Each structure stands twice: as C-alpha cells, then as structure tokens.
C-alpha positions in Angstrom: -65.6 21.6 40.2 -69.4 21.9 39.9 -69.5 19.3 37.2 -67.7 16.7 39.3 -68.5 17.2 43.0 -71.8 17.0 44.8 -73.4 20.4 45.0 -71.8 22.5 47.7 -69.4 19.8 48.9 -66.1 21.1 47.4 -64.1 23.1 50.0 -61.1 24.7 48.3 -58.2 24.9 50.7 -56.6 28.3 51.3 -52.9 27.5 51.7 -51.3 30.9 51.3 -49.1 29.8 48.5 -48.1 32.4 46.0 -46.2 32.2 42.7 -42.7 33.6 42.8 -40.7 34.9 39.8 -37.6 32.6 39.8 -36.5 33.7 36.3 -37.3 37.4 36.9 -39.3 37.0 33.7 -40.5 40.3 32.1 -44.0 41.3 33.2 -44.6 37.9 34.9 -46.0 39.3 38.1 -48.3 41.6 36.2 -49.4 38.6 34.1 -50.3 36.7 37.3 -52.4 39.5 38.5 -54.3 39.7 35.2 -54.8 35.9 35.3 -56.3 36.1 38.8 -58.7 38.8 37.6 -59.8 36.9 34.5 -60.1 33.4 36.0 -61.5 34.2 39.4 -58.9 31.8 41.0 -55.6 32.5 42.6 -53.7 29.9 40.6 -54.1 27.3 37.9 -54.9 24.6 40.4 -57.3 24.5 43.3 -57.6 21.6 45.7 -59.6 20.4 48.6 -62.0 17.8 50.1 -65.3 17.1 48.3 -67.9 14.3 48.0 -69.0 12.6 44.8 -72.1 10.4 45.0 -71.9 11.1 48.8 -68.5 9.5 49.0 -65.6 11.5 50.4 -62.7 12.3 48.0 -59.8 14.6 47.6 -60.2 16.8 44.5 -57.6 18.7 42.5 -58.9 20.8 39.5 -57.1 22.8 36.8 -58.4 26.1 35.6 -57.4 26.7 31.9 -58.4 30.3 32.3 -55.4 30.9 34.5 -52.4 31.1 32.2 -53.6 28.1 30.1 -53.7 25.9 33.2 -49.9 25.9 33.2 -48.2 24.2 36.1 -45.7 26.2 38.1 -44.3 25.8 41.6 -47.6 26.6 43.3 -49.7 24.3 41.1 -47.2 21.4 41.6 -47.1 21.9 45.3 -50.9 22.0 45.6 -51.2 18.7 43.6 -48.6 17.1 45.7 -50.2 18.2 48.9 -53.6 17.0 47.6 -52.2 13.5 46.9 -50.7 13.4 50.4 -54.0 14.6 52.1 -55.9 11.8 50.2 -53.3 9.3 51.5 -53.5 10.6 55.1 -57.3 10.8 55.0 -57.7 7.4 53.4 -59.9 8.6 50.5 -59.7 8.4 46.7 -57.9 11.2 44.8 -59.5 12.7 41.7 -57.5 15.0 39.3 -59.3 17.0 36.7 -56.9 18.5 34.2 -57.1 21.3 31.7 -53.6 22.4 31.0 -51.0 23.2 28.4 -48.2 21.8 30.5 -45.3 23.3 32.5 -45.2 27.1 33.0 -42.5 28.5 30.8 -42.2 31.7 32.8 -40.9 29.6 35.8 -38.4 27.6 33.7 -36.8 24.6 35.4 -38.6 25.4 38.6 -41.7 24.5 36.8 -40.3 21.4 35.1 -39.2 19.8 38.4 -42.8 19.7 39.4 -43.1 16.5 37.3 -41.1 14.2 39.6 -42.4 16.2 42.6 -46.0 15.2 42.1 -45.1 11.7 41.0 -43.4 11.2 44.4 -46.6 12.3 46.1 -48.6 10.0 43.9 -46.5 7.1 45.2 -47.5 8.0 48.7 -51.2 7.6 47.7 -50.3 4.2 46.2 -48.6 3.2 49.5 -51.9 4.1 51.2 -53.8 1.8 48.7 -56.2 4.5 47.8 -57.6 4.9 44.2 -56.5 7.6 41.9 -58.9 8.7 39.0 -57.8 11.1 36.3 -60.2 13.1 34.2 -58.3 14.5 31.2 -60.1 17.7 30.1 -59.7 20.1 27.2 -56.8 20.3 26.7 -54.3 18.0 28.5 -50.8 18.2 27.2 -47.2 18.5 28.3 -45.6 17.9 31.7 -48.9 17.4 33.5 -50.0 14.5 31.2 -46.5 13.0 31.3 -46.4 12.8 35.0 -49.5 12.5 37.3 -51.9 12.6 34.4 -50.7 9.3 33.0 -50.3 7.4 36.3 -54.0 7.0 37.4 -55.6 3.7 38.2 -58.6 4.7 36.1 -58.1 7.4 33.3 -60.9 8.9 31.2 -60.8 11.6 28.6 -63.5 14.2 28.2 -65.2 14.1 24.8 -63.5 16.4 22.3 -60.4 17.0 24.4 -57.0 17.5 22.9 -54.7 14.9 24.5 -51.0 14.6 23.8 -47.5 15.0 25.3 -46.7 17.8 22.8 -49.5 20.1 21.8 -50.5 19.9 18.1 -48.8 23.1 17.1 -45.6 22.2 18.8 -45.7 18.7 17.3 -46.3 20.0 13.8 -43.3 22.4 14.2 -41.1 19.7 15.5 -41.9 17.2 12.8 -42.1 19.7 10.0 -45.5 18.5 8.8 -49.2 18.9 9.5 -50.7 16.4 11.8 -53.4 14.0 11.0 -56.7 15.6 12.2 -57.4 12.5 14.3 -54.1 12.8 16.2 -53.9 14.3 19.7 -57.6 13.6 20.4 -59.5 11.9 23.1 -60.8 9.4 20.6 -57.3 8.6 19.3 -56.1 8.1 22.9 -58.9 5.6 23.5 -58.3 3.8 20.3 -54.6 3.4 21.1 -55.3 2.1 24.6 -54.1 5.2 26.5 -57.3 5.9 28.3 -60.0 3.7 29.7 -62.9 5.6 28.2 -64.1 8.8 26.6 -66.8 10.4 28.7 -69.1 13.4 28.0 -69.1 16.3 30.5 -72.6 15.5 31.5 -71.8 11.8 32.2 -68.8 12.4 34.4 -70.5 12.5 37.8 -72.4 9.2 37.3 -69.2 7.6 35.9 -67.1 8.7 38.9 -69.9 7.7 41.3 -69.8 4.2 39.8 -66.0 4.0 40.2 -66.2 5.1 43.8 -69.1 2.7 44.6 -67.2 -0.2 43.0 -64.1 0.5 45.0 -65.8 1.2 48.3 -64.8 -1.0 51.3 -65.9 -4.6 51.1 -69.4 -5.5 52.3 -69.4 -9.2 51.7 -72.7 -11.0 51.1 -72.8 -14.6 52.3 -72.5 -17.4 49.7 -72.9 -21.2 49.9 -69.8 -23.4 49.4 -69.8 -24.7 45.8 -70.2 -28.5 45.8 -69.5 -30.9 42.9 -71.2 -34.2 42.9 -69.3 -37.3 42.0 -70.4 -38.2 38.4 -71.7 -41.5 37.5 -69.4 -41.4 34.5 -66.7 -38.9 33.9 -66.4 -37.1 30.6 -63.9 -38.6 28.2 -61.2 -36.4 26.8 -63.0 -35.8 23.5 -66.3 -35.3 25.2 -64.8 -32.7 27.5 -63.2 -30.9 24.5 -66.6 -30.7 22.8 -68.3 -29.4 26.0 -65.6 -26.8 26.7 -65.8 -25.5 23.1 -69.6 -25.5 22.9 -70.4 -22.3 20.9 -73.3 -21.7 23.3 -71.0 -21.7 26.3 -70.8 -18.5 28.2 -67.7 -16.4 27.4 -65.3 -14.9 29.9 -66.0 -11.2 29.4 -69.8 -11.7 29.6 -69.5 -13.8 32.7 -67.2 -11.2 34.3 -69.7 -8.4 33.6 -72.8 -10.3 34.6 -71.3 -11.8 37.8 -70.4 -8.3 39.0 -72.7 -6.0 40.9 -70.8 -3.1 39.3 -67.6 -2.8 37.3 -65.3 -0.3 35.7 -63.6 -1.6 32.6 -59.9 -1.1 32.2 -59.0 -0.7 28.6 -55.7 -0.6 26.8 -52.1 -1.5 27.5 -50.8 2.1 27.7 -48.4 1.2 25.0 -50.5 2.0 22.0 -52.9 -0.9 21.6 -56.1 -2.6 22.8 -56.6 -6.3 22.6 -60.3 -7.5 22.5 -59.2 -11.0 23.6 -58.6 -9.8 27.2 -61.2 -8.1 29.4 -60.1 -6.4 32.6 -62.1 -4.5 35.1 -62.3 -3.2 38.6 -65.3 -5.2 39.9 -67.5 -5.8 42.9 -68.6 -9.4 43.3 -71.1 -10.2 46.0 -69.9 -7.2 47.9 -66.2 -8.0 47.5 -63.8 -5.9 45.5 -61.5 -7.5 42.9 -59.7 -6.9 39.7 -61.1 -9.3 37.2 -59.3 -10.4 34.1 -61.3 -12.6 31.6 -60.3 -14.3 28.4 -62.6 -14.5 25.4 -62.7 -18.0 24.0 -63.3 -16.8 20.4 -60.1 -14.7 20.4 -56.5 -15.3 21.0 -54.6 -13.0 23.5 -51.7 -11.2 22.0 -48.9 -9.0 23.4 -51.3 -6.1 24.2 -53.6 -8.4 26.1 -50.7 -9.6 28.3 -49.7 -6.0 28.9 -53.3 -5.1 29.9 -53.3 -8.1 32.3 -50.0 -6.9 33.9 -51.4 -3.4 34.2 -54.5 -4.7 35.9 -52.3 -6.7 38.3 -50.3 -3.6 39.1 -53.5 -1.7 39.9 -54.7 -4.5 42.2 -51.3 -4.3 44.0 -51.6 -0.6 44.5 -55.2 -0.8 45.8 -54.5 -4.0 47.8 -57.4 -5.9 46.3 -57.4 -9.5 45.0 -57.0 -10.6 41.3 -59.4 -13.0 39.7 -58.7 -14.5 36.2 -61.3 -16.4 34.2 -59.4 -18.6 31.8 -60.9 -19.7 28.5 -58.6 -19.6 25.4 -57.1 -22.1 23.0 -53.9 -20.3 23.3 -51.9 -17.2 22.6 -52.1 -15.5 19.2 -49.4 -17.1 16.9 -49.7 -14.6 14.1 -46.8 -12.8 12.5 -47.9 -9.5 14.1 -48.1 -11.2 17.5 -44.6 -12.7 17.1 -43.2 -9.3 16.0 -44.8 -7.8 19.0 -42.9 -10.2 21.3 -45.7 -12.5 22.4 -43.3 -15.0 24.1 -41.6 -12.2 26.0 -45.0 -10.8 27.1 -46.2 -14.2 28.3 -43.0 -14.5 30.3 -43.5 -11.1 31.8 -47.0 -12.0 32.8 -45.8 -15.1 34.6 -43.5 -12.8 36.6 -46.3 -10.4 37.4 -48.6 -13.2 38.6 -45.9 -14.7 40.7 -44.8 -11.3 42.2 -48.2 -9.8 42.9 -48.6 -8.9 46.6 -52.3 -9.7 46.6 -54.4 -12.9 46.5 -54.9 -14.4 43.0 -57.8 -16.7 42.2 -57.9 -18.4 38.7 -61.0 -20.2 37.4 -60.9 -22.3 34.2 -64.3 -21.6 32.7 -63.8 -23.4 29.4 -60.5 -24.3 27.7 -57.0 -23.7 28.9 -54.7 -23.9 26.0 -50.9 -24.1 26.4 -48.6 -21.3 27.8 -50.9 -18.5 26.6 -53.5 -19.8 29.1 -51.1 -20.9 31.8 -49.8 -17.4 32.3 -53.3 -16.3 33.3 -53.7 -19.3 35.7 -50.6 -19.0 37.8 -52.5 -18.3 41.0 -52.8 -19.0 44.7 -55.8 -21.1 44.0 -56.8 -22.7 40.7 -60.4 -23.8 40.3 -61.7 -25.7 37.2 -65.3 -26.0 36.1 -66.0 -29.7 36.0 -66.7 -29.6 32.3 -63.6 -27.5 31.4 -60.3 -28.7 30.0 -56.6 -27.6 30.2 -53.9 -29.0 28.0 -50.3 -28.6 27.1 -51.4 -28.2 23.5 -54.7 -28.4 21.6 -55.5 -32.0 20.7 -55.6 -31.2 16.9 -52.1 -29.7 17.1 -50.9 -32.6 19.2 -52.2 -35.1 16.6 -50.6 -33.2 13.8 -47.2 -33.2 15.6 -47.3 -36.7 17.0 -48.8 -38.6 14.0 -49.0 -35.9 11.2 -52.7 -36.6 11.2 -55.1 -34.1 12.7 -58.0 -36.6 12.4 -56.4 -38.3 15.4 -57.5 -35.5 17.7 -59.8 -37.6 19.8 -57.0 -40.1 20.4 -54.7 -37.2 21.5 -57.4 -35.8 23.8 -57.6 -39.1 25.6 -53.8 -39.5 25.9 -53.2 -35.9 27.1 -55.5 -36.3 30.1 -56.9 -32.8 29.8 -60.2 -32.9 31.7 -60.8 -30.9 34.9 -60.8 -34.1 36.9 -57.4 -35.0 35.5 -56.2 -31.5 36.4 -57.5 -32.1 40.0 -55.9 -35.6 40.2 -52.5 -34.1 39.1 -52.7 -31.7 42.0 -52.6 -28.7 39.6 -56.2 -27.7 40.3 -57.2 -27.1 43.9 -60.9 -27.6 43.4 -63.7 -28.1 40.9 -66.6 -25.8 40.3 -70.1 -27.2 39.5 -71.7 -26.9 36.1 -73.6 -25.3 34.6 -71.5 -22.3 33.9 -73.8 -19.3 34.8 -73.0 -15.8 36.1 -74.7 -16.4 39.5 -72.7 -19.6 40.0 -69.5 -17.9 38.9 -70.1 -15.1 41.4 -70.7 -17.6 44.2 -67.5 -19.6 43.3 -65.5 -16.4 43.2 -66.8 -15.1 46.5 -66.3 -18.4 48.3 -62.7 -18.8 47.3 -61.9 -15.1 47.8 -63.1 -15.5 51.4 -60.9 -18.6 51.9 -57.9 -16.7 50.5 -58.6 -13.7 52.8 -58.8 -16.0 55.9 -55.1 -16.9 55.6 -54.1 -13.5 57.0 -50.9 -13.5 55.0 -48.9 -10.3 54.5 -48.3 -8.9 51.1 -44.7 -10.3 51.1 -45.8 -13.6 52.5 -48.5 -13.9 49.8 -46.1 -13.5 46.9 -43.5 -15.7 48.5 -46.1 -18.5 49.1 -47.3 -18.3 45.5 -43.7 -18.6 44.1 -43.1 -21.5 46.4 -46.3 -23.2 45.3 -45.3 -23.2 41.7 -41.7 -23.9 42.4 -42.8 -27.1 44.1 
C-alpha cells in the first residue's frame, strides 16, 4: 500500500469477514492463524479508499505473505465489494496483485470467485470508471485469469512472474523445462499482454499520470479551424507527393505532442504488438479521448486492428470519445498478415467503429489507402487536412492494374480524384483542416470538433445508431 497511495491516505476497511473451512481441510484453521501472525494482515487482500497524486481512488492490495496471496472466499468478496464501492463512489479502482491464484484449501468455493469478481468489475464498467491493474511478484492463476486481465490499463512490476499457470505447474504439465524468458513481465510486455513494465519506485508517478489523464474534462477554449480557398488546388500527383513527404509529421508523434498527457495502450492481448498502430488514453486541450494513430512508414496488420478494437472498447467503458489519426498506404499484405486474418480483422474493426457508443472523430493527416485506412476512418465526423489524400487504391497499384504500367501513376492519381478537396466534394469528408500539419494545430482541430460532437447531446445508443445510419446512407 505504501508504495502506491499517498502517505497516510489508505484506509483499510474492517468488514468482519472471516475465512471458513468449506472442505474441512486438515489444519486449515490453524494455517490461517499462522498466516495472520506472519503477514500482519487478516487475509490475503485488504481494500479501502485512498488517494494517489491527491486523487481519490478505491484500492485493493494482495499480500503474498498471507498463504501466497491465494484467493479464497473472503479475498474474492473483498475485491468484489471494492469494485462496487468504486462504482458507487464514482472513483477509479486500482488492483495490486501478488498471488499464486485460487486457494486450494477452499476448493471450488475459491474457484467461483473468478466469475464473482468479474461480475463486480462489470458494475465498475457500467459506472464508466477506470480500472488500473498492477501485476506484482508473482501474479498467476485464477486472479490473473479473471480481474487481473480485465483492466483498462495493465502494468507489470519489473521482475514479476506473470502467467496463468505458475512455472513449476507449467513445466510439470508440459513435461519439459520452460524457457527462462517465459512467464516474465518482460515476456508479457513483448507479447502485448500488458501496457508497460514499471519499476516499484516508478509506480506512484505512473499511476498519478494515468489518473490525471483521465480526470474529468476541463476544456480549454480553441479557435475554429479555417481553411482559406486556394488560388490553385493541388493536382492529384502533387497531393500524393505532399502527403508522402518524408518530412511530414507522423501520426504517433503528432498524437504524443498534441496531448497534454497520455498513457500508451500497448498490445492486442492476443500475443502480439504492432508498431504501425499507436493507441493511448490522452488529454487534448483539457479533453479526455482515446487516440489511435497510424504510422505512415508502417502497414497495420491483424494485431494493429485488434489493438484499435481494444482501445475502442476502453473508450466505451469509460464513456470518452475516440480520435483516429489516419495516415497509411494500406494494410499489411504480407504472408504473415494474411495468415493472421487481416481481412477478418479489418471487418471486425469496421464493426467496432460502427457500434461504439461514444463519439468518434477521424482526421486524415497524410494518406488514406484503401480498406486498411477506411476501417480507421469510419467515424461520426471525418476531417481531412487540405494537403492529404484518400484513395480506393494507391496510384501506383492502380496504374499497374489498369494499364500494367506503374509509370502511369500520375495519370491514375488524377483520375482517382484522391485529394482532400475531392473527398469533401464527394460528401465523404465533413471538413478540411488547415495546413501546415503541426501538433498545436492538430490539438486545436481535435478539440474543436470534439466539442461540436459533444454538443449533440446524443445518448450512447443514439450515437451508434446515427453513425451506422450515416455510413448506410
């Protein structure tokens, strides 16, 4: 507790709960007494209100010294009540784990704590309050495979053992020794299972940043973006060169620099990270948002689409808008991407965008290429920078297909009508954003259009229904 909460702020709740002996397990009651004496706590979990960075939270902390931090009926009930108190109080919930999993001495009465605490976690989601999980040394078993894996932001403590089955159990089950790098915090991060690996000493500042980023909106005023009528519009080929300028700002950098603070969301929770897609909880001119940005030098693959869906789900739980910054020549067409189901993942991303119960703003900052870009642009409002492009296919590929001559790319660029002003004329874009593309201008564009979306006052159901209707029409 001391390493997370502000000094003296944690107030453990005395709830009178006491472990029973449902299995009449030999020596269990005596073992509980010894565990209390050794650990100085009455159970493996203690919970209560606290502050972190002077912001109110609900905190639940495991004690590994109490029977290996195992979760029995009391621990499960305390975590569930803690989730529910956070929902009722309207404050974030923070779980700090250090556990070997379900308590064997309580048998199935311990195992059913898994769905029990997940049900309580859903109440917190209904209250649109953040949930942050800190996976300590160790975190295995039923705790990880329930509440531990369902946080909006999840970090692992440096050096922690992380895994569904503990290393010894896994080795016995598989009949072979594990790779030394398996079941580690570093491995979990590398495979997209946690958002970061944090040292013990850095946890308070990290949590303070998350809480500050997700604090209630305090919007700063911004000027409406205005785009002057050009003396001469860019031709298709000129627009392609401008959008692909190697010196042009890239989406992830723009997202970071346009944000007052942000917490990066890493990994698809299915075993992979995709550097082509950046996602973060962010604060832009005092406004909260989930920002998803594409990197123009990389092609999003299946894991990138899954990360985007995960980010959209978090936005829905927290009831905050989604912003996408679109700049990609298209989805990854490689063999590995195809084997990973890239077409299926793009389709699923379309569904997630259309079903999201929160406002979605998309901004084309460079190039929008084919379906891989369109999936990230299916928004309530689509804004295009005046020197950006969006096309059904890249002009080089179009020339190759149409005339079997890639040197005809300039001709294809003209015929495809891919400039931002073409996009506006077609009624696909809702507005243009003024060049040059800089972080401060991006922040102003985002803030302005997010305010306009908020002014509609639409309900969550109405928002999703209107977006589906927009794209249906």
